[in-house]
C-alpha positions as CSV (number, residue, x, y, z in Angstrom):
1,X,-6.0,-79.9,60.2
2,X,-7.1,-77.3,57.6
3,X,-5.0,-75.4,55.2
4,X,-5.6,-71.8,54.6
5,X,-5.0,-70.7,51.1
6,X,-4.0,-67.2,50.8
7,X,-3.9,-65.3,47.5
8,X,-1.0,-63.0,47.2
9,X,-2.1,-59.7,45.8
10,X,-0.2,-58.0,43.1
11,X,1.0,-54.7,44.2
12,X,-0.8,-51.8,42.6
13,X,1.2,-49.6,40.2
14,X,1.7,-46.2,41.5
15,X,0.5,-43.7,39.0
16,X,3.1,-41.4,37.6
17,X,2.3,-37.8,38.4
18,X,3.5,-34.9,36.4
19,X,6.3,-32.9,37.9
20,X,5.7,-29.4,39.2
21,X,7.4,-27.8,36.1
22,X,5.2,-29.8,33.7
23,X,2.1,-29.0,35.7
24,X,3.1,-25.3,35.7
25,X,3.4,-25.3,31.9
26,X,0.1,-26.9,31.3
27,X,-1.6,-24.5,33.7
28,X,0.0,-21.6,31.9
29,X,-1.3,-22.8,28.6
30,X,-4.7,-23.4,30.0
31,X,-4.9,-19.9,31.4
32,X,-3.5,-18.5,28.2
33,X,-6.3,-20.1,26.2
34,X,-8.9,-18.8,28.6
35,X,-7.5,-15.3,28.6
36,X,-7.1,-15.3,24.8
37,X,-10.7,-16.2,24.3
38,X,-11.7,-13.5,26.8
39,X,-9.5,-10.9,25.1
40,X,-10.8,-11.7,21.6
41,X,-14.4,-11.3,22.9
42,X,-13.6,-8.0,24.6
43,X,-15.8,-5.1,23.3
44,X,-12.8,-2.9,22.3
45,X,-11.1,-5.8,20.4
46,X,-14.4,-6.8,18.7
47,X,-15.0,-3.3,17.6
48,X,-11.5,-2.9,16.4
49,X,-11.6,-6.1,14.3
50,X,-15.0,-5.2,12.9
51,X,-13.7,-1.8,11.8
52,X,-10.6,-3.4,10.4
53,X,-12.4,-5.9,8.3
54,X,-14.9,-3.2,7.1
55,X,-12.0,-1.0,6.1
56,X,-10.4,-3.8,4.1
57,X,-13.6,-4.5,2.2
58,X,-14.4,-0.8,1.6
59,X,-10.9,0.1,0.5
60,X,-9.9,-2.9,-1.5
61,X,-12.9,-2.9,-3.8
62,X,-11.6,0.2,-5.6
63,X,-8.0,0.6,-4.4
64,X,-5.4,1.5,-7.1
65,X,-8.3,1.6,-9.6
66,X,-8.0,-2.2,-10.0
67,X,-4.3,-2.1,-11.0
68,X,-2.2,-2.4,-7.9
69,X,1.5,-2.8,-7.6
70,X,2.1,-5.4,-4.9
71,X,5.2,-3.6,-3.6
72,X,2.8,-0.8,-2.6
73,X,0.1,-3.1,-1.4
74,X,2.3,-4.7,1.3
75,X,3.0,-1.4,2.9
76,X,-0.7,-0.4,2.7
77,X,-1.5,-3.3,5.1
78,X,0.6,-1.8,8.0
79,X,-1.2,1.2,9.4
80,X,-4.7,0.0,10.3
81,X,-3.6,-2.9,12.5
82,X,-2.3,-0.3,14.9
83,X,-5.9,0.3,15.9
84,X,-6.3,-3.4,16.7
85,X,-3.1,-3.2,18.6
86,X,-4.3,-0.4,20.8
87,X,-7.5,-2.3,21.6
88,X,-5.4,-5.4,22.4
89,X,-3.2,-3.2,24.7
90,X,-6.2,-1.9,26.5
91,X,-7.8,-5.4,27.1
92,X,-4.5,-7.1,28.0
93,X,-3.7,-4.4,30.6
94,X,-7.2,-4.7,32.1
95,X,-6.9,-8.5,32.2
96,X,-3.7,-8.4,34.2
97,X,-5.2,-6.2,36.9
98,X,-8.6,-8.0,36.8
99,X,-7.9,-9.9,40.1
100,X,-6.8,-6.6,41.7
101,X,-10.0,-4.9,40.6
102,X,-12.2,-7.7,41.7
103,X,-10.4,-8.4,45.0
104,X,-9.6,-12.0,44.1
105,X,-5.8,-11.7,44.2
106,X,-5.4,-13.6,47.6
107,X,-7.1,-16.6,46.1
108,X,-4.3,-17.2,43.6
109,X,-2.0,-18.1,46.5
110,X,-3.5,-21.6,46.7
111,X,-2.9,-22.3,43.0
112,X,0.2,-23.6,41.2
113,X,0.5,-20.4,39.2
114,X,2.8,-17.9,40.6
115,X,2.4,-14.3,39.5
116,X,5.1,-14.6,36.9
117,X,3.5,-17.7,35.4
118,X,0.1,-15.8,35.2
119,X,1.9,-13.0,33.5
120,X,3.4,-15.4,31.0
121,X,-0.1,-16.7,30.3
122,X,-1.3,-13.1,29.7
123,X,1.6,-12.5,27.3
124,X,0.7,-15.6,25.4
125,X,-3.0,-14.6,25.3
126,X,-2.2,-11.8,22.8
127,X,-0.8,-14.2,20.2
128,X,-4.2,-15.3,18.8
129,X,-5.1,-11.6,18.2
130,X,-1.8,-11.2,16.2
131,X,-2.6,-14.4,14.2
132,X,-6.1,-13.1,13.4
133,X,-4.5,-9.8,12.3
134,X,-2.1,-11.8,10.1
135,X,-5.1,-13.6,8.5
136,X,-6.7,-10.2,7.7
137,X,-3.4,-9.0,6.2
138,X,-3.2,-12.1,4.1
139,X,-6.8,-11.7,2.9
140,X,-6.2,-8.1,1.9
141,X,-3.0,-8.8,0.1
142,X,-4.5,-11.9,-1.7
143,X,-7.5,-9.9,-2.8
144,X,-5.2,-7.3,-4.4
145,X,-2.9,-9.9,-5.9
146,X,-5.9,-11.6,-7.6
147,X,-7.0,-8.4,-9.4
148,X,-6.4,-8.7,-13.2
149,X,-4.3,-5.6,-13.3
150,X,-2.0,-6.5,-10.4
151,X,1.8,-6.4,-11.0
152,X,5.0,-6.5,-8.9
153,X,6.0,-8.4,-5.8
154,X,5.2,-8.1,-2.2
155,X,7.6,-8.5,0.7
156,X,6.9,-11.0,3.5
157,X,8.8,-8.7,5.9
158,X,6.5,-5.8,5.1
159,X,3.4,-7.9,5.5
160,X,4.6,-9.1,8.9
161,X,4.6,-5.5,10.3
162,X,0.9,-5.4,11.0
163,X,0.7,-8.6,13.1
164,X,4.0,-7.8,14.9
165,X,2.6,-4.3,15.8
166,X,-0.3,-6.1,17.5
167,X,2.2,-8.3,19.4
168,X,4.2,-5.3,20.5
169,X,1.1,-3.4,21.8
170,X,-0.3,-6.5,23.5
171,X,3.0,-7.2,25.3
172,X,3.1,-3.5,26.3
173,X,-0.3,-3.8,27.8
174,X,0.8,-6.8,29.9
175,X,3.8,-4.9,31.1
176,X,1.8,-1.9,31.9
177,X,-0.7,-4.0,33.9
178,X,2.2,-5.3,36.0
179,X,3.9,-1.9,36.5
180,X,0.8,0.3,37.2
181,X,-2.0,-1.3,39.1
182,X,-4.6,1.3,38.0
183,X,-7.5,0.9,35.6
184,X,-6.8,4.4,34.2
185,X,-3.2,3.7,33.0
186,X,-4.1,1.7,29.9
187,X,-6.7,4.1,28.5
188,X,-4.4,7.1,29.1
189,X,-1.5,5.3,27.2
190,X,-3.9,4.3,24.4
191,X,-4.9,8.0,24.0
192,X,-1.2,9.0,23.9
193,X,-0.3,6.3,21.3
194,X,-3.4,7.1,19.3
195,X,-2.4,10.7,18.8
196,X,1.2,9.8,18.3
197,X,1.0,7.0,15.8
198,X,-2.5,7.2,14.3
199,X,-3.7,10.8,14.3
200,X,-0.3,12.4,14.3
201,X,2.0,13.1,11.4
202,X,3.7,9.9,10.2
203,X,7.4,9.6,10.4
204,X,9.6,9.8,7.3
205,X,12.4,7.5,6.1
206,X,15.0,10.2,6.3
207,X,16.5,9.3,9.6
208,X,17.2,6.0,11.4
209,X,15.3,7.2,14.5
210,X,12.1,7.3,12.5
211,X,12.2,3.5,12.1
212,X,11.9,3.0,15.9
213,X,8.1,3.4,15.6
214,X,6.1,0.4,14.5
215,X,5.0,1.6,11.0
216,X,6.9,3.7,8.5
217,X,4.6,3.5,5.5
218,X,5.9,6.1,3.0
219,X,4.1,6.3,-0.3
220,X,4.7,8.5,-3.3
221,X,2.9,9.4,-6.5
222,X,5.0,6.9,-8.5
223,X,5.5,3.2,-7.9
224,X,9.1,2.0,-8.1
225,X,10.3,-1.4,-9.1
226,X,10.6,-3.6,-6.0
227,X,14.3,-3.9,-6.2
228,X,14.7,-0.1,-6.0
229,X,12.7,0.5,-2.9
230,X,15.6,0.3,-0.5
231,X,13.5,-0.2,2.7
232,X,15.2,-2.2,5.5
233,X,12.0,-4.2,5.9
234,X,13.6,-7.4,7.1
235,X,15.6,-5.6,9.8
236,X,12.5,-3.7,10.9
237,X,10.5,-7.0,11.2
238,X,13.4,-8.4,13.4
239,X,13.3,-5.2,15.5
240,X,9.5,-5.5,16.1
241,X,9.7,-9.2,16.9
242,X,12.6,-8.6,19.3
243,X,10.8,-5.7,20.9
244,X,7.6,-7.7,21.4
245,X,9.5,-10.6,23.0
246,X,11.6,-8.3,25.1
247,X,8.6,-6.5,26.5
248,X,6.9,-9.8,27.3
249,X,9.9,-11.3,29.1
250,X,10.4,-8.0,31.0
251,X,6.8,-8.2,32.2
252,X,7.4,-11.8,33.4
253,X,10.6,-10.6,35.1
254,X,8.8,-7.7,36.8
255,X,6.2,-10.3,38.1
256,X,8.9,-12.3,39.8
257,X,10.2,-14.6,37.0
258,X,13.9,-15.0,37.7
259,X,14.5,-18.4,36.1
260,X,17.2,-19.1,33.6
261,X,14.7,-19.3,30.7
262,X,13.3,-15.9,31.5
263,X,16.7,-14.3,31.8
264,X,18.0,-16.0,28.6
265,X,14.8,-15.0,26.7
266,X,15.1,-11.4,27.9
267,X,18.7,-11.2,26.9
268,X,18.2,-12.8,23.5
269,X,15.1,-10.8,22.6
270,X,16.8,-7.6,23.7
271,X,19.8,-8.5,21.4
272,X,17.4,-9.1,18.5
273,X,15.6,-5.8,19.0
274,X,18.9,-3.9,19.3
275,X,20.4,-5.7,16.3
276,X,17.3,-5.0,14.1
277,X,17.1,-1.4,15.3
278,X,20.8,-0.7,14.5
279,X,20.8,-2.4,11.2
280,X,17.5,-0.8,10.0
281,X,19.0,2.6,10.9
282,X,22.0,1.8,8.8
283,X,19.8,0.7,5.9
284,X,18.0,4.0,5.6
285,X,20.9,5.5,3.7
286,X,21.0,4.1,0.2
287,X,24.0,1.9,-0.5
288,X,26.2,2.8,-3.5
289,X,24.8,-0.2,-5.3
290,X,21.2,0.9,-4.8
291,X,22.1,4.5,-5.8
292,X,23.7,3.2,-9.0
293,X,20.7,1.0,-9.7
294,X,18.3,3.9,-9.3
295,X,20.4,6.1,-11.6
296,X,20.4,3.4,-14.3
297,X,16.6,2.9,-14.0
298,X,16.1,6.7,-14.4
299,X,18.6,7.4,-17.2
300,X,19.1,4.2,-19.1
301,X,16.7,1.6,-17.8
302,X,17.0,-2.1,-18.7
303,X,13.5,-2.7,-20.1
304,X,11.8,-5.8,-21.5
305,X,10.2,-5.0,-24.9
306,X,7.4,-6.8,-26.8
307,X,5.5,-6.2,-30.0
308,X,1.8,-5.6,-30.1
309,X,0.5,-4.9,-33.6
310,X,2.6,-2.2,-35.3
311,X,4.0,-0.7,-32.1
312,X,6.7,-1.7,-29.6
313,X,6.2,-1.6,-25.8
314,X,9.1,-1.5,-23.4
315,X,8.5,-1.9,-19.6
316,X,10.3,-2.9,-16.5
317,X,10.1,-6.6,-16.0
318,X,7.4,-6.5,-13.3
319,X,5.2,-4.4,-15.6
320,X,5.5,-6.8,-18.6
321,X,2.0,-8.2,-18.2
322,X,0.6,-4.6,-18.6
323,X,1.9,-4.0,-22.1
324,X,-1.2,-5.6,-23.7
325,X,-3.4,-3.1,-21.8
326,X,-1.3,-0.2,-23.1
327,X,-1.6,-1.6,-26.6
328,X,-5.4,-1.6,-26.3
329,X,-5.4,2.1,-25.6
330,X,-3.0,2.9,-28.4
331,X,-5.0,0.9,-30.9
332,X,-8.2,2.7,-29.9
333,X,-6.6,6.1,-30.3
334,X,-4.8,5.3,-33.5
335,X,-8.0,3.8,-35.0
336,X,-9.6,7.3,-34.9
337,X,-6.6,9.1,-36.5
338,X,-6.2,9.8,-40.2
339,X,-3.4,10.1,-42.6
340,X,-0.1,8.4,-41.9
341,X,-0.8,8.6,-38.1
342,X,-3.4,5.9,-38.6
343,X,-0.7,3.3,-39.2
344,X,2.3,5.0,-37.6
345,X,4.4,2.6,-35.5
346,X,5.0,4.0,-32.0
347,X,7.4,3.1,-29.3
348,X,5.9,3.2,-25.8
349,X,8.5,3.2,-23.1
350,X,8.1,3.1,-19.3
351,X,10.0,5.9,-17.6
352,X,10.6,6.8,-14.0
353,X,12.8,9.0,-11.9
354,X,14.0,6.9,-9.0
355,X,17.1,8.9,-8.1
356,X,15.4,10.6,-5.1
357,X,13.9,7.3,-3.8
358,X,10.5,6.5,-2.6
359,X,8.0,9.2,-1.7
360,X,9.2,11.9,-4.0
361,X,7.4,13.6,-6.9
362,X,9.8,13.9,-9.7
363,X,8.8,15.4,-13.1
364,X,9.7,13.4,-16.2
365,X,10.7,15.6,-19.1
366,X,9.0,14.9,-22.4
367,X,10.8,12.9,-25.1
368,X,12.1,14.7,-28.1
369,X,12.4,11.5,-30.2
370,X,9.7,11.1,-32.9
371,X,6.9,8.7,-32.2
372,X,7.9,8.0,-28.6
373,X,5.3,7.8,-25.9
374,X,6.0,7.7,-22.2
375,X,4.0,5.6,-19.8
376,X,4.3,5.6,-16.0
377,X,4.2,2.8,-13.4
378,X,0.6,3.6,-12.2
379,X,-2.4,2.6,-14.2
380,X,-6.2,2.7,-14.1
381,X,-8.6,5.6,-13.3
382,X,-7.1,8.9,-14.3
383,X,-4.0,7.3,-15.7
384,X,-5.9,6.0,-18.7
385,X,-7.0,9.3,-20.2
386,X,-3.6,10.8,-19.3
387,X,-1.9,8.2,-21.3
388,X,-4.3,8.4,-24.2
389,X,-3.8,12.1,-24.3
390,X,-0.1,11.6,-24.6
391,X,-0.6,9.1,-27.4
392,X,-2.9,11.5,-29.3
393,X,-0.5,14.4,-28.8
394,X,2.4,12.4,-30.3
395,X,0.2,11.3,-33.3
396,X,-0.8,15.0,-33.9
397,X,2.5,16.8,-33.1
398,X,5.1,14.1,-33.8
399,X,6.9,14.2,-30.4
400,X,6.0,14.6,-26.7
401,X,8.0,17.8,-26.5
402,X,6.1,19.4,-29.4
403,X,2.7,18.1,-28.0
404,X,3.3,19.8,-24.7
405,X,3.6,23.1,-26.5
406,X,0.4,22.9,-28.5
407,X,-1.6,26.1,-28.3
408,X,-3.7,26.2,-31.5
409,X,-6.7,24.3,-32.8
410,X,-4.8,21.0,-32.9
411,X,-5.5,20.7,-29.2
412,X,-9.1,20.0,-30.1
413,X,-8.1,17.1,-32.3
414,X,-5.8,15.7,-29.6
415,X,-8.5,15.7,-27.0
416,X,-11.1,14.2,-29.3
417,X,-8.7,11.3,-30.2
418,X,-8.0,10.8,-26.5
419,X,-11.5,10.8,-25.1
420,X,-14.2,10.1,-27.7
421,X,-13.7,6.3,-27.6
422,X,-13.9,6.0,-23.8
423,X,-17.0,4.7,-22.0
424,X,-17.8,8.1,-20.5
425,X,-16.0,10.8,-22.5
426,X,-17.2,13.7,-20.4
427,X,-16.1,12.0,-17.2
428,X,-12.8,11.3,-18.7
429,X,-12.4,14.9,-19.8
430,X,-13.1,16.0,-16.2
431,X,-10.6,13.5,-14.7
432,X,-7.8,14.4,-17.1
433,X,-7.9,18.1,-16.3
434,X,-6.1,19.3,-13.2
435,X,-9.0,21.2,-11.8
436,X,-11.7,18.5,-12.6
437,X,-13.6,21.1,-14.7
438,X,-15.3,20.8,-18.1
439,X,-15.5,24.6,-18.8
440,X,-12.9,27.3,-19.1
441,X,-9.2,26.9,-19.6
442,X,-7.3,24.2,-17.8
443,X,-4.1,22.1,-17.6
444,X,-4.4,18.6,-19.0
445,X,-2.4,16.0,-17.2
446,X,0.1,13.7,-19.0
447,X,2.8,11.2,-18.0
448,X,5.4,13.9,-18.8
449,X,4.8,17.7,-19.1
450,X,1.1,18.7,-19.1
451,X,-0.8,20.0,-22.0
452,X,-2.9,23.1,-22.0
453,X,-6.5,23.8,-23.2
454,X,-8.0,27.3,-23.7
455,X,-11.5,28.2,-23.0
456,X,-12.5,28.1,-26.6
457,X,-10.9,24.7,-27.1
458,X,-12.7,23.4,-24.1
459,X,-16.0,24.6,-25.6
460,X,-15.5,22.8,-28.9
461,X,-14.3,19.6,-27.3
462,X,-17.3,19.6,-24.9
463,X,-19.7,19.9,-27.9
464,X,-17.9,17.1,-29.7
465,X,-18.2,14.8,-26.7
466,X,-21.6,15.7,-25.4
467,X,-23.5,15.8,-28.7
468,X,-21.2,14.7,-31.5
469,X,-22.4,15.4,-35.0
470,X,-23.0,12.4,-37.2
471,X,-19.9,11.3,-39.1
472,X,-17.4,13.0,-36.8
473,X,-14.9,10.2,-37.1
474,X,-15.1,10.3,-40.9
475,X,-14.6,14.1,-40.9
476,X,-11.5,13.7,-38.8
477,X,-10.0,11.2,-41.3
478,X,-11.1,13.3,-44.3
479,X,-9.6,16.6,-43.0
480,X,-6.7,15.1,-41.1
481,X,-4.0,17.2,-42.8
482,X,-5.8,20.5,-42.0
483,X,-6.8,19.5,-38.5
484,X,-3.2,18.7,-37.6
485,X,-1.5,21.6,-39.5
486,X,0.4,24.0,-37.2
487,X,-1.4,27.3,-36.7
488,X,-4.9,26.0,-37.5
489,X,-7.4,27.9,-35.4
490,X,-9.9,26.4,-33.0
491,X,-12.7,28.1,-35.0
492,X,-11.5,26.4,-38.2
493,X,-11.3,23.0,-36.5
494,X,-14.9,23.5,-35.2
495,X,-16.1,24.3,-38.7
496,X,-14.4,21.2,-40.2
497,X,-15.9,19.0,-37.5
498,X,-19.4,20.4,-37.8
499,X,-19.9,22.1,-34.4
500,X,-20.4,25.8,-33.4
501,X,-17.4,28.0,-33.2
502,X,-16.0,29.0,-29.8
503,X,-16.9,32.4,-28.3
504,X,-13.3,33.4,-27.9
505,X,-10.2,33.2,-30.1
506,X,-7.3,31.0,-29.3
507,X,-5.0,32.2,-26.5
508,X,-2.7,30.1,-24.3
509,X,-3.1,32.7,-21.6
510,X,-6.9,32.4,-21.2
């Protein structure tokens, strides 16, 4: 009798398979990665990003003459990403109808991805383009912030506008692809948006409806302190984020997505967009607190003062680091002056008129207090000879108000003090004059009321700057009293400084 030994086999463990929902999510993410790569490598998107980066490099090298206020820089990052957004819109719309154009739509019926899931993948595919835009925005802002003359504070909400605009346009492209199965729809929409938002006249901040567009980048000749801007930037960012999500969920719903997550997402994103839109419209009108703060800053500002040498410099807190630069200009001008002006203590005060808000050009009246000099919030480039001219006028005439009324030969002394020490005096003369000329009569720009040069004064100043006689600085100090005496003629000033007399007599009407 034989025994049969049988070995009982251990039952194999049945592998655990993912459920259909999990498989669907993984498939959506995989398709989103594929479509995102294809979108970023699309010719329109590549051209748009190349142009965007080239614009950043070209503009940022010389923007704001190396002395930016960061509350202006953040708004300057908003407009150009719209071009990227239009390219993303075009490529996203074409990607959605690709299967229709190539005749492969029937093949998708055998896959786990229903049309609404494929639409969700297309909506997710525009996110990397928005992130790349955010990287460009961050690079541009960081470059500006690292400049030695940078002051102020940027707003994260303002910086978010560029990337959010790309998201809105990308989601709009996906929705368009689902609504209109035509290859011509997206290019036509891009043309309309291009003329409306990019080539057309930009909206103002005057009405709440103007904030319904992606970018409301209002700039003015004067920079305001960041706490006086009064822009509803945070609500606008919420509005754009809500609009992008709402359009994306709407595209999924149009494609057949009727699940609870889609409906909840559509409702919540619509609520966010409406909330942001309503609150940003209400934020356009300045609050009583903001109006009062702008009034105080314009009439009796709370400035931070510091001493540099003999003079005192008072600025808004954000401009405190710039007082040393102002002091360098004052020292250079004062070193050339004679008499008591050589050691006269001055008070340099920063003045603005913020009562009309951002984007307005308000004249600042000259000060009637002795030895007071006004400086604005902008700096670099033309602002340097404008400020030095104001300093020289106060040293010669005593006050800004008296300096703005100079009409005799003292104007030659003022302009020589202002310009002779600069690296390129003739270029500075050209830039400080309203018409960019170096001949004839002209208006000389200043932080307050402008000065005026006659044709004869211009001739003498040009000779002093182009080919200055030896010992001009010593002559100025030696004859200071006569050079700054009221009524001194331009001819007499030219004689004292050793240059040829002008061809015409003094006249403020030349």
